[in-house]
ROKE-735351 format. One line per field, with one value per atom (N, C-alpha, C): residue in three letters; x negated, y, z negated. Coordinates in Angstrom, 1 decimal. Layout:
! residues N
res = (ALA | ...) $
east = (X | ...) $
north = (Y | ...) $
up = (Z | ...) $
END
This chain:
! residues 213
res = (MET | MET | MET | GLN | GLN | GLN | PRO | PRO | PRO | GLY | GLY | GLY | PRO | PRO | PRO | ARG | ARG | ARG | GLY | GLY | GLY | ALA | ALA | ALA | SER | SER | SER | ALA | ALA | ALA | LEU | LEU | LEU | GLN | GLN | GLN | GLY | GLY | GLY | THR | THR | THR | GLY | GLY | GLY | GLY | GLY | GLY | THR | THR | THR | VAL | VAL | VAL | GLY | GLY | GLY | ALA | ALA | ALA | VAL | VAL | VAL | PRO | PRO | PRO | ALA | ALA | ALA | ALA | ALA | ALA | ALA | ALA | ALA | ALA | ALA | ALA | ALA | ALA | ALA | ARG | ARG | ARG | PRO | PRO | PRO | GLU | GLU | GLU | GLU | GLU | GLU | SER | SER | SER | THR | THR | THR | VAL | VAL | VAL | HIS | HIS | HIS | ASP | ASP | ASP | VAL | VAL | VAL | PRO | PRO | PRO | VAL | VAL | VAL | GLN | GLN | GLN | ALA | ALA | ALA | PRO | PRO | PRO | ALA | ALA | ALA | ASP | ASP | ASP | VAL | VAL | VAL | THR | THR | THR | ARG | ARG | ARG | TRP | TRP | TRP | PRO | PRO | PRO | TRP | TRP | TRP | LEU | LEU | LEU | PRO | PRO | PRO | GLU | GLU | GLU | TRP | TRP | TRP | PHE | PHE | PHE | ARG | ARG | ARG | ALA | ALA | ALA | PRO | PRO | PRO | SER | SER | SER | CYS | CYS | CYS | LEU | LEU | LEU | GLU | GLU | GLU | LEU | LEU | LEU | PRO | PRO | PRO | THR | THR | THR | GLY | GLY | GLY | HIS | HIS | HIS | HIS | HIS | HIS | LEU | LEU | LEU | ARG | ARG | ARG | PRO | PRO | PRO | LEU | LEU | LEU | ARG | ARG | ARG | THR | THR | THR | ALA | ALA | ALA | ASP | ASP | ASP | ALA | ALA | ALA | ASP | ASP | ASP | LEU | LEU | LEU | LEU | LEU | LEU | LEU | LEU | LEU | THR | THR | THR | ALA | ALA | ALA | LEU | LEU | LEU | GLN | GLN | GLN | GLY | GLY | GLY | SER | SER | SER | SER | SER | SER | ALA | ALA | ALA | ARG | ARG | ARG | LEU | LEU | LEU | ARG | ARG | ARG | THR | THR | THR | VAL | VAL | VAL | LEU | LEU | LEU | GLY | GLY | GLY | ASP | ASP | ASP | ALA | ALA | ALA | ARG | ARG | ARG | GLY | GLY | GLY | TRP | TRP | TRP | PRO | PRO | PRO | PRO | PRO | PRO | ARG | ARG | ARG | THR | THR | THR | VAL | VAL | VAL | ALA | ALA | ALA | THR | THR | THR | THR | THR | THR | GLY | GLY | GLY | VAL | VAL | VAL | HIS | HIS | HIS | HIS | HIS | HIS | GLU | GLU | GLU | LEU | LEU | LEU | VAL | VAL | VAL | GLU | GLU | GLU | LEU | LEU | LEU | GLU | GLU | GLU | THR | THR | THR | ARG | ARG | ARG | ALA | ALA | ALA | ALA | ALA | ALA | ARG | ARG | ARG | ARG | ARG | ARG | GLU | GLU | GLU | GLY | GLY | GLY | PHE | PHE | PHE | ARG | ARG | ARG | TYR | TYR | TYR | GLY | GLY | GLY | LEU | LEU | LEU | PHE | PHE | PHE | ALA | ALA | ALA | ASP | ASP | ASP | ASP | ASP | ASP | GLU | GLU | GLU | GLN | GLN | GLN | GLU | GLU | GLU | LEU | LEU | LEU | LEU | LEU | LEU | GLY | GLY | GLY | CYS | CYS | CYS | ALA | ALA | ALA | GLU | GLU | GLU | VAL | VAL | VAL | GLU | GLU | GLU | PRO | PRO | PRO | SER | SER | SER | SER | SER | SER | LYS | LYS | LYS | LEU | LEU | LEU | GLY | GLY | GLY | ALA | ALA | ALA | ASP | ASP | ASP | ALA | ALA | ALA | ASP | ASP | ASP | VAL | VAL | VAL | TRP | TRP | TRP | TRP | TRP | TRP | TRP | TRP | TRP | VAL | VAL | VAL | VAL | VAL | VAL | ASP | ASP | ASP | ALA | ALA | ALA | LEU | LEU | LEU | VAL | VAL | VAL | GLY | GLY | GLY | SER | SER | SER | ARG | ARG | ARG | VAL | VAL | VAL | GLU | GLU | GLU | ALA | ALA | ALA | ALA | ALA | ALA | LEU | LEU | LEU | GLY | GLY | GLY | PRO | PRO | PRO | ALA | ALA | ALA | LEU | LEU | LEU | GLY | GLY | GLY | SER | SER | SER | TRP | TRP | TRP | THR | THR | THR | ALA | ALA | ALA | ARG | ARG | ARG | ALA | ALA | ALA | TRP | TRP | TRP | PRO | PRO | PRO | PHE | PHE | PHE | ALA | ALA | ALA | ARG | ARG | ARG | PRO | PRO | PRO | ARG | ARG | ARG | LEU | LEU | LEU | VAL | VAL | VAL | GLY | GLY | GLY | PRO | PRO | PRO | GLY | GLY | GLY | GLY | GLY | GLY | THR | THR | THR | CYS | CYS | CYS | THR | THR | THR | TRP | TRP | TRP | GLN | GLN | GLN | GLU | GLU | GLU | TRP | TRP | TRP | THR | THR | THR | LEU | LEU | LEU | LEU | LEU | LEU | PRO | PRO | PRO | ASP | ASP | ASP | ARG | ARG | ARG | ARG | ARG | ARG) $
east = (40.0 | 39.3 | 38.1 | 36.9 | 36.1 | 36.0 | 36.5 | 36.4 | 34.8 | 34.6 | 33.2 | 32.7 | 31.5 | 30.6 | 31.2 | 31.2 | 31.5 | 30.3 | 30.8 | 29.5 | 30.2 | 29.3 | 29.6 | 31.0 | 30.8 | 32.0 | 33.2 | 33.1 | 34.3 | 34.9 | 34.3 | 34.8 | 35.3 | 35.3 | 35.8 | 37.0 | 37.7 | 39.1 | 40.1 | 41.3 | 41.9 | 41.9 | 42.0 | 42.1 | 41.0 | 40.2 | 39.0 | 37.5 | 36.6 | 35.3 | 34.6 | 33.9 | 33.0 | 32.0 | 32.4 | 31.4 | 30.8 | 29.6 | 29.0 | 29.5 | 29.2 | 29.7 | 28.6 | 29.3 | 28.2 | 27.7 | 26.4 | 26.0 | 27.0 | 27.6 | 28.5 | 30.1 | 30.0 | 31.4 | 31.0 | 29.8 | 29.0 | 30.2 | 30.5 | 31.6 | 30.9 | 31.5 | 31.3 | 31.5 | 31.3 | 31.7 | 33.0 | 34.0 | 35.6 | 36.0 | 35.2 | 36.2 | 36.0 | 36.8 | 36.8 | 36.3 | 35.6 | 34.8 | 35.5 | 35.8 | 36.2 | 35.1 | 35.2 | 33.9 | 34.2 | 34.5 | 34.7 | 34.5 | 34.1 | 34.1 | 35.5 | 35.3 | 36.7 | 37.2 | 38.7 | 39.1 | 39.9 | 40.0 | 41.0 | 42.1 | 43.3 | 44.2 | 44.3 | 44.0 | 44.1 | 45.5 | 45.5 | 46.6 | 48.0 | 47.7 | 48.8 | 49.5 | 48.8 | 49.6 | 51.0 | 51.7 | 53.1 | 53.6 | 54.6 | 55.1 | 55.2 | 55.8 | 56.2 | 56.2 | 55.5 | 55.2 | 54.1 | 53.8 | 53.3 | 51.6 | 51.2 | 49.6 | 49.2 | 48.5 | 47.8 | 46.8 | 46.7 | 45.8 | 44.5 | 43.8 | 42.5 | 42.2 | 43.2 | 43.0 | 42.7 | 41.5 | 41.2 | 41.4 | 42.1 | 42.5 | 41.1 | 41.0 | 39.6 | 39.6 | 38.4 | 38.2 | 37.9 | 37.9 | 37.6 | 37.7 | 38.4 | 38.5 | 37.8 | 36.9 | 36.3 | 36.8 | 37.4 | 37.8 | 36.9 | 37.0 | 36.0 | 35.9 | 37.0 | 36.7 | 36.0 | 35.4 | 34.4 | 34.9 | 36.5 | 37.1 | 37.4 | 37.8 | 38.1 | 39.4 | 39.4 | 40.8 | 40.1 | 40.6 | 40.2 | 41.3 | 41.3 | 42.6 | 42.6 | 43.9 | 44.3 | 44.2 | 43.6 | 43.4 | 44.0 | 44.5 | 45.1 | 44.1 | 42.9 | 42.0 | 42.3 | 43.0 | 43.1 | 44.7 | 45.1 | 46.5 | 46.6 | 45.5 | 45.4 | 45.5 | 44.7 | 44.6 | 45.9 | 46.5 | 47.8 | 48.8 | 48.8 | 49.7 | 49.4 | 48.6 | 48.1 | 48.5 | 48.0 | 48.8 | 50.3 | 51.0 | 52.4 | 53.3 | 52.7 | 53.0 | 53.2 | 52.0 | 51.9 | 52.7 | 53.2 | 53.7 | 55.0 | 55.4 | 56.5 | 57.9 | 58.1 | 59.4 | 59.4 | 58.4 | 58.2 | 58.2 | 57.7 | 57.6 | 59.0 | 59.8 | 61.2 | 62.1 | 61.8 | 62.5 | 61.9 | 60.8 | 60.4 | 60.9 | 60.3 | 60.6 | 61.8 | 62.4 | 63.4 | 64.5 | 65.1 | 66.4 | 65.8 | 64.4 | 64.1 | 63.2 | 62.6 | 62.0 | 62.6 | 63.2 | 63.6 | 62.5 | 61.5 | 60.1 | 59.8 | 58.9 | 58.6 | 59.9 | 59.8 | 60.5 | 60.8 | 62.3 | 61.9 | 61.4 | 61.1 | 60.4 | 59.0 | 57.9 | 56.7 | 56.0 | 55.9 | 54.8 | 54.0 | 53.1 | 51.6 | 52.2 | 53.2 | 53.7 | 54.1 | 54.9 | 55.4 | 54.6 | 53.7 | 52.6 | 51.7 | 51.2 | 50.4 | 51.0 | 52.4 | 53.0 | 53.3 | 53.7 | 53.4 | 52.1 | 51.1 | 49.8 | 49.5 | 49.8 | 49.8 | 50.6 | 51.8 | 52.7 | 52.0 | 51.3 | 50.7 | 49.5 | 48.8 | 47.6 | 48.0 | 49.3 | 49.8 | 50.4 | 51.0 | 51.2 | 50.0 | 49.1 | 48.1 | 47.4 | 47.3 | 46.7 | 47.3 | 48.7 | 49.8 | 49.8 | 48.8 | 49.1 | 50.6 | 51.1 | 52.2 | 52.7 | 51.5 | 51.3 | 50.2 | 49.8 | 48.3 | 48.7 | 48.4 | 48.4 | 47.0 | 46.3 | 45.1 | 45.2 | 44.0 | 44.0 | 43.2 | 43.5 | 42.7 | 42.0 | 40.9 | 39.8 | 38.5 | 38.1 | 36.9 | 35.7 | 34.5 | 33.3 | 33.4 | 33.5 | 33.2 | 34.1 | 35.4 | 36.7 | 37.0 | 37.0 | 37.6 | 39.1 | 39.7 | 40.8 | 41.8 | 42.9 | 43.6 | 44.3 | 44.1 | 44.6 | 45.9 | 46.0 | 47.2 | 47.0 | 47.7 | 48.1 | 48.1 | 48.0 | 48.4 | 48.8 | 50.0 | 50.2 | 50.6 | 50.4 | 50.4 | 51.7 | 52.7 | 53.4 | 54.3 | 54.8 | 55.6 | 56.9 | 57.3 | 58.5 | 59.7 | 60.7 | 61.9 | 63.2 | 62.5 | 63.6 | 63.0 | 63.7 | 63.5 | 62.4 | 61.7 | 61.0 | 59.7 | 59.0 | 57.8 | 57.4 | 56.1 | 55.7 | 55.2 | 54.9 | 54.2 | 54.7 | 54.7 | 55.3 | 53.8 | 53.3 | 52.2 | 52.5 | 52.7 | 53.0 | 51.9 | 52.2 | 51.1 | 51.7 | 50.8 | 51.5 | 50.1 | 50.2 | 49.1 | 49.7 | 48.9 | 49.1 | 49.9 | 50.3 | 50.8 | 49.9 | 48.7 | 47.5 | 47.0 | 47.1 | 46.7 | 47.8 | 48.8 | 49.9 | 49.4 | 49.6 | 49.1 | 47.8 | 46.7 | 45.1 | 44.7 | 43.5 | 42.8 | 42.7 | 42.7 | 42.8 | 44.2 | 45.1 | 46.6 | 46.6 | 46.4 | 46.2 | 45.4 | 44.3 | 43.3 | 43.8 | 44.9 | 45.3 | 45.9 | 47.2 | 48.0 | 47.1 | 46.2 | 45.3 | 44.5 | 43.9 | 43.1 | 43.6 | 44.8 | 45.6 | 46.1 | 46.3 | 46.7 | 45.8 | 44.3 | 43.1 | 42.7 | 42.8 | 42.8 | 43.5 | 44.9 | 45.6 | 45.8 | 45.1 | 44.8 | 43.7 | 42.7 | 41.4 | 41.1 | 41.7 | 41.2 | 42.2 | 43.4 | 44.4 | 44.9 | 45.9 | 46.2 | 47.8 | 48.0 | 49.5 | 49.7 | 50.9 | 51.5 | 51.9 | 53.0 | 53.6 | 53.7 | 52.8 | 52.7 | 53.4 | 54.0 | 54.9 | 54.3 | 53.9 | 53.3 | 54.6 | 54.7 | 55.9 | 55.5 | 55.6 | 55.2 | 54.8 | 54.0 | 53.6 | 52.7 | 52.9 | 52.0 | 52.0 | 53.1 | 53.3 | 54.1 | 54.8 | 55.4 | 57.0 | 57.3 | 58.8 | 58.7 | 59.5 | 59.9 | 60.6 | 60.5 | 61.4 | 62.8 | 63.3 | 64.8 | 65.0 | 64.1 | 64.5 | 64.3 | 63.4 | 63.3 | 64.5 | 65.1 | 66.4 | 67.4 | 67.5 | 68.5 | 68.1 | 66.9 | 66.8 | 67.3 | 67.8 | 68.3 | 67.7 | 68.0 | 67.4 | 67.1 | 65.8 | 65.7 | 66.3 | 66.9 | 67.8 | 66.9) $
north = (-79.8 | -79.2 | -78.2 | -78.1 | -77.3 | -76.1 | -74.9 | -74.1 | -73.5 | -73.4 | -73.0 | -71.8 | -71.7 | -70.5 | -69.1 | -68.3 | -66.9 | -66.2 | -65.8 | -65.5 | -65.4 | -65.3 | -65.1 | -65.7 | -67.0 | -68.0 | -67.9 | -67.4 | -67.4 | -65.9 | -64.9 | -63.8 | -63.6 | -64.5 | -64.4 | -64.4 | -63.3 | -63.4 | -63.8 | -64.2 | -64.8 | -63.5 | -63.7 | -62.5 | -61.4 | -61.6 | -60.4 | -60.8 | -59.8 | -60.3 | -59.5 | -60.0 | -59.4 | -58.3 | -56.9 | -55.8 | -55.4 | -54.7 | -54.1 | -53.0 | -52.9 | -51.5 | -50.5 | -49.3 | -48.4 | -47.6 | -47.0 | -46.5 | -45.4 | -44.7 | -43.8 | -44.3 | -45.6 | -46.3 | -47.1 | -47.2 | -47.9 | -47.4 | -48.2 | -48.2 | -47.4 | -46.5 | -45.8 | -46.9 | -46.7 | -47.7 | -47.8 | -46.6 | -46.7 | -46.8 | -47.2 | -47.3 | -48.9 | -49.3 | -50.5 | -50.2 | -51.4 | -51.6 | -52.3 | -51.7 | -52.8 | -53.3 | -54.8 | -55.1 | -54.9 | -54.2 | -53.6 | -51.9 | -51.8 | -50.3 | -49.5 | -48.6 | -47.7 | -47.5 | -47.6 | -47.3 | -46.0 | -45.5 | -44.2 | -44.6 | -44.4 | -44.8 | -43.9 | -44.1 | -43.2 | -42.5 | -41.2 | -40.2 | -40.7 | -41.6 | -42.2 | -43.4 | -44.0 | -45.1 | -44.7 | -45.6 | -45.3 | -46.2 | -46.0 | -46.6 | -48.2 | -48.2 | -49.7 | -50.0 | -51.1 | -52.2 | -51.9 | -52.6 | -52.3 | -52.2 | -52.9 | -52.9 | -52.8 | -52.0 | -51.5 | -52.7 | -53.0 | -54.1 | -54.1 | -52.8 | -52.9 | -53.0 | -53.0 | -53.1 | -54.6 | -54.9 | -56.1 | -56.1 | -56.9 | -56.9 | -56.9 | -56.3 | -56.2 | -58.0 | -58.1 | -59.4 | -59.5 | -58.4 | -58.5 | -57.0 | -57.0 | -55.9 | -56.5 | -55.3 | -55.6 | -54.5 | -55.2 | -54.2 | -53.8 | -52.5 | -52.0 | -53.1 | -54.1 | -54.9 | -56.0 | -55.9 | -57.1 | -58.4 | -58.4 | -59.2 | -58.8 | -59.7 | -59.5 | -60.2 | -59.4 | -59.9 | -60.3 | -61.7 | -62.2 | -63.1 | -63.1 | -63.8 | -65.4 | -65.6 | -67.2 | -67.9 | -69.2 | -70.3 | -71.5 | -72.3 | -73.8 | -74.4 | -74.2 | -74.9 | -74.5 | -73.3 | -73.0 | -73.7 | -74.4 | -74.9 | -75.0 | -75.9 | -76.4 | -75.4 | -74.4 | -73.0 | -72.5 | -72.1 | -71.7 | -72.4 | -73.6 | -74.4 | -74.3 | -74.3 | -74.1 | -72.7 | -71.6 | -70.4 | -70.2 | -70.8 | -70.8 | -71.6 | -72.8 | -73.4 | -73.0 | -72.1 | -71.3 | -70.1 | -69.4 | -68.1 | -68.1 | -69.1 | -69.1 | -68.5 | -68.9 | -68.5 | -66.9 | -66.5 | -64.9 | -64.4 | -64.7 | -64.2 | -64.3 | -65.0 | -65.2 | -64.4 | -63.9 | -62.6 | -61.3 | -61.2 | -60.2 | -60.0 | -60.8 | -60.9 | -61.8 | -62.5 | -63.5 | -62.7 | -61.8 | -61.2 | -60.6 | -59.9 | -59.1 | -60.3 | -61.2 | -61.9 | -63.4 | -63.8 | -65.2 | -66.2 | -65.8 | -66.5 | -66.4 | -67.1 | -68.5 | -69.6 | -70.6 | -71.7 | -72.1 | -72.6 | -73.1 | -74.5 | -75.1 | -76.5 | -76.1 | -75.9 | -75.8 | -77.1 | -77.6 | -78.7 | -78.6 | -79.7 | -79.7 | -79.5 | -80.1 | -80.0 | -79.0 | -78.1 | -77.1 | -75.9 | -76.1 | -75.0 | -74.8 | -76.3 | -76.8 | -75.9 | -76.4 | -75.8 | -74.2 | -73.7 | -72.1 | -71.4 | -72.3 | -71.7 | -71.9 | -72.9 | -73.1 | -72.1 | -71.9 | -70.7 | -69.6 | -68.9 | -67.9 | -67.6 | -68.6 | -68.6 | -68.5 | -69.0 | -68.6 | -67.2 | -66.7 | -65.4 | -64.4 | -64.8 | -63.9 | -64.0 | -65.1 | -65.0 | -64.5 | -64.4 | -63.7 | -62.2 | -61.9 | -60.5 | -60.1 | -61.1 | -60.6 | -60.4 | -60.6 | -60.5 | -60.9 | -60.5 | -61.0 | -61.5 | -62.6 | -62.6 | -62.8 | -62.0 | -62.1 | -62.6 | -63.4 | -64.0 | -63.2 | -63.1 | -62.4 | -63.4 | -63.2 | -64.1 | -63.3 | -64.1 | -63.7 | -64.1 | -63.7 | -64.0 | -65.4 | -66.4 | -67.7 | -68.6 | -67.7 | -68.5 | -69.8 | -69.9 | -71.2 | -71.2 | -70.0 | -69.7 | -68.6 | -68.9 | -67.9 | -67.1 | -65.8 | -65.0 | -64.1 | -64.1 | -63.5 | -63.2 | -62.6 | -62.2 | -61.1 | -60.5 | -59.2 | -59.5 | -58.9 | -59.2 | -57.7 | -57.9 | -56.7 | -57.1 | -56.3 | -57.4 | -56.0 | -56.1 | -55.3 | -55.0 | -53.7 | -53.5 | -54.0 | -54.6 | -54.8 | -53.7 | -52.8 | -51.9 | -50.3 | -49.5 | -48.3 | -47.2 | -46.3 | -45.4 | -46.2 | -47.0 | -47.2 | -48.0 | -48.0 | -49.1 | -50.4 | -50.0 | -51.6 | -51.7 | -52.8 | -53.0 | -53.8 | -53.2 | -53.9 | -54.3 | -55.4 | -55.7 | -56.9 | -57.3 | -57.9 | -58.6 | -59.8 | -60.3 | -60.8 | -60.7 | -61.4 | -62.6 | -63.7 | -64.7 | -64.3 | -64.9 | -64.6 | -63.7 | -64.6 | -64.5 | -63.0 | -62.4 | -61.1 | -60.0 | -60.4 | -58.9 | -58.3 | -57.0 | -55.9 | -55.6 | -56.4 | -56.4 | -55.1 | -55.2 | -54.0 | -54.5 | -55.6 | -56.1 | -56.0 | -56.2 | -55.7 | -54.1 | -53.4 | -51.9 | -51.4 | -52.2 | -51.7 | -51.9 | -53.1 | -53.4 | -52.3 | -51.6 | -50.7 | -49.8 | -49.1 | -47.7 | -48.4 | -49.5 | -50.0 | -50.3 | -51.0 | -51.3 | -50.1 | -48.9 | -47.7 | -47.2 | -47.2 | -46.4 | -47.3 | -48.5 | -49.5 | -49.7 | -49.6 | -49.2 | -47.9 | -46.9 | -45.6 | -45.5 | -46.3 | -46.2 | -47.3 | -48.3 | -49.5 | -50.4 | -49.5 | -50.1 | -48.7 | -49.0 | -47.9 | -47.5 | -47.6 | -47.1 | -45.6 | -45.3 | -44.2 | -43.8 | -44.8 | -44.6 | -46.0 | -46.5 | -47.6 | -47.6 | -48.4 | -48.4 | -49.4 | -49.0 | -50.1 | -50.3 | -51.8 | -51.9 | -52.8 | -52.2 | -53.1 | -51.9 | -52.4 | -51.8 | -50.7 | -49.5 | -48.2 | -48.1 | -48.5 | -48.4 | -47.2 | -47.2 | -46.0 | -46.4 | -47.6 | -48.1 | -49.4 | -49.7 | -50.8 | -51.9 | -52.9 | -54.1 | -54.0 | -53.5 | -52.8 | -51.9 | -50.8 | -49.8 | -50.1 | -51.1 | -51.8 | -52.2 | -53.1 | -53.9 | -53.0 | -51.8 | -50.7 | -49.8 | -50.0 | -49.3 | -49.7 | -49.2 | -49.7 | -50.3 | -51.4 | -52.3 | -51.6 | -52.3 | -52.1 | -53.1 | -52.5 | -53.0 | -53.3) $
up = (-2.7 | -1.4 | -1.9 | -1.2 | -1.6 | -0.6 | -0.7 | 0.3 | 0.6 | 2.1 | 2.5 | 1.8 | 1.9 | 1.5 | 2.0 | 1.0 | 1.6 | 2.5 | 3.8 | 4.7 | 5.7 | 7.2 | 8.4 | 8.8 | 8.6 | 9.0 | 8.3 | 6.9 | 6.2 | 6.3 | 6.9 | 7.4 | 8.5 | 9.4 | 10.7 | 10.9 | 11.1 | 11.4 | 12.6 | 12.3 | 13.7 | 14.5 | 15.7 | 16.8 | 16.7 | 15.7 | 15.5 | 15.4 | 15.3 | 15.1 | 13.9 | 13.0 | 12.2 | 12.7 | 12.4 | 13.0 | 12.0 | 12.0 | 10.9 | 10.5 | 8.9 | 8.5 | 8.5 | 9.0 | 9.4 | 8.0 | 7.8 | 6.5 | 6.2 | 6.7 | 6.1 | 5.8 | 5.9 | 5.4 | 4.3 | 4.1 | 2.7 | 1.5 | 0.4 | -0.5 | -1.6 | -2.2 | -3.5 | -4.6 | -5.7 | -6.9 | -6.8 | -6.5 | -6.9 | -5.5 | -4.4 | -3.1 | -2.4 | -1.6 | -1.1 | 0.4 | 0.9 | 2.0 | 3.2 | 4.5 | 5.6 | 6.4 | 6.5 | 7.3 | 8.8 | 9.3 | 10.7 | 10.8 | 12.0 | 12.5 | 12.2 | 11.7 | 11.6 | 13.0 | 13.2 | 14.6 | 14.2 | 15.7 | 16.1 | 17.0 | 16.8 | 17.8 | 18.8 | 20.1 | 21.1 | 21.1 | 21.7 | 21.7 | 22.3 | 23.1 | 23.7 | 23.3 | 21.8 | 21.2 | 20.5 | 21.0 | 20.5 | 19.5 | 19.0 | 17.5 | 18.0 | 19.2 | 19.2 | 20.7 | 20.8 | 20.1 | 19.2 | 18.1 | 17.1 | 17.1 | 17.9 | 18.1 | 19.4 | 19.8 | 21.3 | 21.6 | 22.9 | 23.3 | 22.9 | 22.9 | 22.5 | 21.1 | 20.3 | 18.7 | 18.3 | 17.3 | 17.0 | 15.3 | 14.6 | 13.3 | 12.4 | 11.5 | 10.3 | 9.9 | 9.7 | 9.0 | 7.7 | 6.8 | 5.5 | 5.1 | 3.6 | 2.9 | 1.3 | 1.1 | -0.1 | -1.0 | -2.1 | -3.3 | -4.2 | -4.9 | -5.9 | -7.1 | -7.3 | -8.6 | -8.4 | -7.0 | -6.7 | -5.8 | -5.7 | -4.9 | -3.6 | -3.0 | -1.4 | -0.8 | 0.3 | 1.3 | 2.5 | 3.0 | 4.3 | 4.8 | 5.9 | 6.7 | 6.0 | 5.9 | 5.2 | 6.6 | 6.2 | 7.2 | 6.9 | 7.8 | 7.3 | 6.4 | 6.2 | 5.5 | 3.9 | 3.8 | 2.5 | 2.0 | 2.6 | 2.1 | 0.4 | 0.0 | -1.2 | -2.3 | -1.8 | -2.7 | -2.8 | -1.7 | -1.6 | -2.5 | -2.2 | -3.0 | -4.4 | -4.9 | -6.4 | -7.0 | -5.9 | -6.4 | -6.5 | -5.5 | -5.6 | -6.6 | -6.8 | -7.9 | -9.2 | -9.6 | -10.9 | -11.2 | -9.7 | -9.7 | -8.9 | -8.5 | -7.5 | -8.3 | -9.5 | -10.4 | -10.1 | -10.7 | -10.8 | -9.6 | -8.5 | -7.0 | -6.5 | -6.6 | -6.2 | -6.8 | -7.9 | -8.5 | -7.9 | -7.6 | -7.0 | -5.6 | -4.5 | -3.3 | -2.5 | -3.4 | -2.9 | -2.1 | -2.7 | -1.9 | -0.8 | -0.8 | 0.3 | 1.7 | 1.0 | 1.8 | 2.1 | 1.1 | 1.2 | 1.2 | 0.0 | -0.2 | -1.2 | -2.0 | -1.7 | -2.1 | -1.1 | -1.5 | -2.8 | -3.3 | -4.5 | -4.5 | -3.7 | -3.7 | -3.0 | -3.7 | -2.9 | -2.9 | -1.5 | -1.6 | -0.5 | -0.3 | 0.3 | 1.7 | 2.3 | 3.7 | 4.1 | 3.4 | 3.7 | 3.6 | 2.8 | 2.7 | 4.0 | 4.3 | 5.5 | 6.6 | 6.9 | 8.1 | 8.0 | 6.9 | 7.0 | 7.3 | 6.8 | 7.6 | 8.7 | 9.4 | 10.9 | 11.5 | 11.0 | 11.7 | 11.4 | 10.4 | 10.0 | 11.2 | 11.4 | 12.3 | 13.7 | 14.1 | 15.1 | 15.4 | 14.4 | 14.7 | 14.6 | 13.9 | 13.9 | 15.5 | 15.7 | 17.2 | 18.3 | 18.2 | 19.0 | 18.8 | 17.5 | 16.8 | 16.7 | 16.1 | 15.4 | 14.0 | 13.4 | 11.9 | 11.2 | 10.1 | 9.6 | 8.1 | 7.4 | 6.0 | 5.6 | 4.9 | 4.0 | 2.6 | 2.2 | 0.9 | 0.0 | -1.4 | -2.2 | -3.1 | -2.9 | -3.9 | -4.4 | -5.3 | -6.0 | -4.9 | -5.3 | -4.7 | -4.3 | -5.3 | -4.8 | -4.2 | -3.9 | -3.4 | -3.8 | -5.1 | -5.7 | -6.0 | -6.0 | -6.0 | -5.4 | -4.7 | -4.0 | -5.5 | -5.5 | -6.3 | -6.1 | -4.8 | -4.1 | -2.8 | -2.1 | -0.9 | -0.3 | 0.8 | 1.5 | 2.7 | 3.3 | 4.7 | 5.2 | 6.5 | 7.7 | 8.6 | 8.8 | 9.9 | 10.4 | 11.6 | 12.3 | 11.2 | 11.0 | 10.2 | 11.1 | 10.2 | 10.5 | 10.1 | 9.7 | 9.2 | 9.7 | 10.1 | 10.6 | 9.7 | 10.1 | 9.5 | 9.2 | 9.8 | 9.8 | 10.9 | 11.5 | 12.3 | 11.7 | 10.7 | 10.2 | 8.6 | 8.0 | 6.5 | 6.1 | 5.0 | 4.3 | 2.9 | 2.5 | 1.1 | 0.7 | -0.7 | -1.4 | -2.6 | -3.0 | -4.4 | -5.0 | -6.5 | -7.1 | -8.0 | -8.4 | -9.0 | -10.6 | -11.2 | -12.4 | -13.6 | -13.5 | -14.3 | -14.0 | -12.9 | -12.6 | -12.6 | -12.9 | -13.0 | -14.2 | -14.1 | -14.8 | -15.1 | -14.3 | -14.7 | -13.5 | -13.7 | -12.9 | -11.4 | -11.2 | -9.7 | -8.9 | -9.6 | -9.2 | -8.8 | -9.8 | -9.6 | -8.8 | -8.2 | -7.2 | -5.9 | -5.8 | -4.3 | -3.7 | -4.2 | -3.8 | -2.8 | -3.8 | -3.0 | -2.2 | -2.4 | -1.5 | -0.2 | -0.1 | 1.0 | 1.7 | 1.1 | 1.7 | 2.5 | 1.7 | 2.6 | 3.5 | 3.5 | 4.6 | 5.8 | 5.5 | 6.7 | 7.4 | 6.7 | 7.2 | 8.1 | 7.6 | 8.4 | 9.3 | 9.2 | 10.0 | 10.9 | 10.9 | 11.7 | 12.2 | 13.6 | 14.6 | 14.3 | 12.9 | 12.5 | 12.6 | 13.1 | 12.7 | 11.4 | 11.1 | 9.8 | 9.1 | 8.5 | 7.7 | 6.4 | 5.9 | 4.8 | 3.7 | 2.8 | 1.5 | 0.6 | 0.5 | -0.2 | -1.6 | -2.7 | -3.7 | -4.8 | -6.0 | -7.0 | -6.3 | -6.7 | -6.3 | -5.0 | -4.2 | -2.8 | -2.4 | -1.4 | -0.7 | -1.2 | -1.3 | -1.9 | -2.5 | -3.3 | -3.8 | -2.9 | -3.4 | -2.6 | -2.6 | -3.8 | -4.1 | -3.0 | -2.9 | -2.1 | -0.1 | 0.0 | 1.3 | 1.6 | 0.7 | 1.3 | 1.8 | 1.1 | 1.5 | 2.7 | 3.4 | 4.4 | 5.9 | 6.6 | 7.9 | 8.7 | 9.3 | 10.1 | 11.3 | 11.9 | 13.4 | 14.4 | 15.4 | 16.4 | 17.4) $
END
């Protein structure tokens, strides 16, 4: 599968549109860039439900490493399959107890169905998964997910993973801070929780939190 060129069509997010980046928001060398006008939640936005009607999810996040995050689509099935086949064993040790993912058997049909479900969730504004790519988008290098928290103490959980080849890399190190700034600036959350390396809690800590009822 040959992914499409990175441009306006590649940055179109499910349930959102690509907006202009104001001059004041242009990234300095060590900053990340959001491809949408920053938003501020109105004073009457409550913690639950997690997204107000006026909000549209960002279409892209540029990282200071030259990589970017954009919404995953069903057309990315082959890229996701390849990424999981090479990294699923390690990911299960990190995410398995908390997420029950990825499955032990990674197959094309299962990956395609997962992406169809993710696109449906995004259209319903129930959760968003972004893929991590270099500029040419020839490989999927990881993912970041934004979803309503199933645990008390936060209105959203933001978590991420990278392929084995990027563990301990500058790219992995940049993800946590970039996602923290992004959720504060471009999403209307009152108390987002970043789960993962450099986040506000580890997966082990997350599993011990009380469930939302």
